[in-house]
N, C-alpha and C positions, 0 to 999 in steps of 0.2 A: 620842650621847645615848641612854641606855637607855630602852626603851619600858616603859610601865606595863602590868602584867598583873593583871587582875581575874579571880578564879576564883569561879564561881557553882556551888555544889555540887548534888549530886543530892538526891533525896527522902531525908530523914533524914540528909543529909550535913552535916558540920561542917568547919571548917578543918583538923582533924586526920584526916579520913576518907581512905580509899582511897589514891590516889597523890599527893594534894596536898602533903603534907610532903616526900616524896621529890622531887617535881618542883622545889620550892623549893630543896632542897639541890643538885640538878643545875644549876639555873640560876645559883645563887650560885657554883658552881665553874667556870662558863663563863669562860674568859679574855677573851672579847670583851665580856662583860657586856651582852648584847643586851637583857636585861630587868632592871628594878629588882626588888627583892624582891617576890614576888607578894602581892597582897591577896586572901586567901581569905575570902569573906564568911561571916559567921555570921548567917544569915537567921532571921526570926521563925518560931517553931514549925516546926522543920525536919521533924518527923514528920508534919505536916499542911500542906504548902505550899498557900497560897491565892493566887488571882489578885488579890485586893484587898490583899495584904500583901507578897508577894515582889517583884513588878515595881516598886512604889514604892521599896522598900529598895534594889533594884539601881540604879534611876535615881538615887537620892540618892548612892550610892557612886560612880557614874560622874561625877556633877556635870554642869555645863552649860557649862564653859569650852571653847570650840571648839578651842583649841590643845591642851589636855590630852586632850580626846576624840580628836583626830586622832592622838595618840601612844599610844592605848590599844588593847590587845588583850584581848578577853574570851574566857576559856576557860570554857565552860558544859558541865555534865555532866547528861545525862538530862533530868529535868523542869526543870533549870536552863536548858536550851536554850529551852524554851517561855517560861519566866519572863523570860529575857533578851530574847527577841523582843518580848514585851509592853513591856518597859522601853525598848527601842530605838524603838518606835513612839511613845513620848512625848517623845523628844528634840526640841529646837527645830528648825524648818526649817533645813536646811543643815548641821546638826551631824552629824558622822560619826565613828565609831570606825574605827581602822585595820583591824581584822579580828575576826571571830567564829570561834573554833574550837569547834565543837559536837561534843562527845564523847558517843557513844551517844545522839545526838539521835533523836527519834521524832515522829511525828504521831499515831499510834494505837498502843496496846499491845494485845497479843493477848487478854488476859483482864482488862479494866478493872475496877477496884474503884470504889465510889461517889465517893470524894474525888478520883480522877484524871480522872473524866469531864469536869469543866469545862475541864481543860487540853486535852482533845481536841475539845471542841465550841465553846469560846469563843476562837476564834483572834484574834490581834492584827491590826491593820491591816498586812498583809504588805507592801504597797507602801511604807508609811512605814518599816517595819522595814528593808526592803532598802535604802531610800534612806539609812538611818543607818549603814550599814556598807560599807566599801570592798570587803571580800573575805569570803566565807563558805566555810569548809572544814569538812566533816563527816566525823568518824571513826565508822565503823560496824563491827560485828563480824559475821562470817558465822554466829555461833552465839549471838546475843543471846537470852536466855531470855524477854525481854519483847516483842521484835519479831522473830520468827523469819524473816519475809519481808524480808530486808535489801534485796533488789533493788527491791521496790515502795516501800519507805521511801526509798531513794536517789533513785528517780525523782521522788517528791514533793518532796524537797529541791531537786533540780535545777529542777523545774517552778515551784515557789513562790518560790525565792530565788536561782536561778541558782548554786547551790552547787557547789563542787568536792567530790567524794566520794573518800574513801580507805577501802577495806575491809580490815580487819585480821583475818586468820584466827585463830580461836580466842581472841579477846579477851573473849568473853562480854559483860558489861555494863561493862567497864573498871573493875572494883572492886578490882583488885589493888593491893598496896602499892607496886608499881613499874609504870610504864607507858612503856617505851621508845618505843612508837609515838606517844604523845602528845608526848613530848619532841621526837622527830624532826619531827613536824608543826609544833610551835611554832618550832623552829629554821628550818624552811623558809619561815615567814612573813616 
């Protein structure tokens, strides 16, 4: 049975942004068909993501069916990681997704702008978020322009969510049109 893959985009991201279309093509060509065609979310006001709009939209896309959730992998990108954690914290008790692949996930950006500050200061219920996911894998770059201290960022992911960390040299913020490291991480799940 193919697993469901939900893609939560980055700040200003849309279903056609970055590596998302390429990833869908690669997964469609997989002879094992490990994933159904991905659902890349088109979230409200992508250029101004807000805590009061993005997490509810993600939660609605995930649904509440425990069987479907258990068969779901969420690939979240940048601020999409924070939004997904907020959404996971709202799932019913006992509901769990199979995995969260957090691409360019962060807890703090080096030079925050006013509309990103709430994402850094209003953390979700991390215990509930962690209870709602079986496995958390975080892909970080050693040269991300938004979070240059990838080692401290990785330590926070481990401390807060017991995440597995993969550092990808030279991946910047994973905004390329192709992302072999993301594909490899998904296949390893």
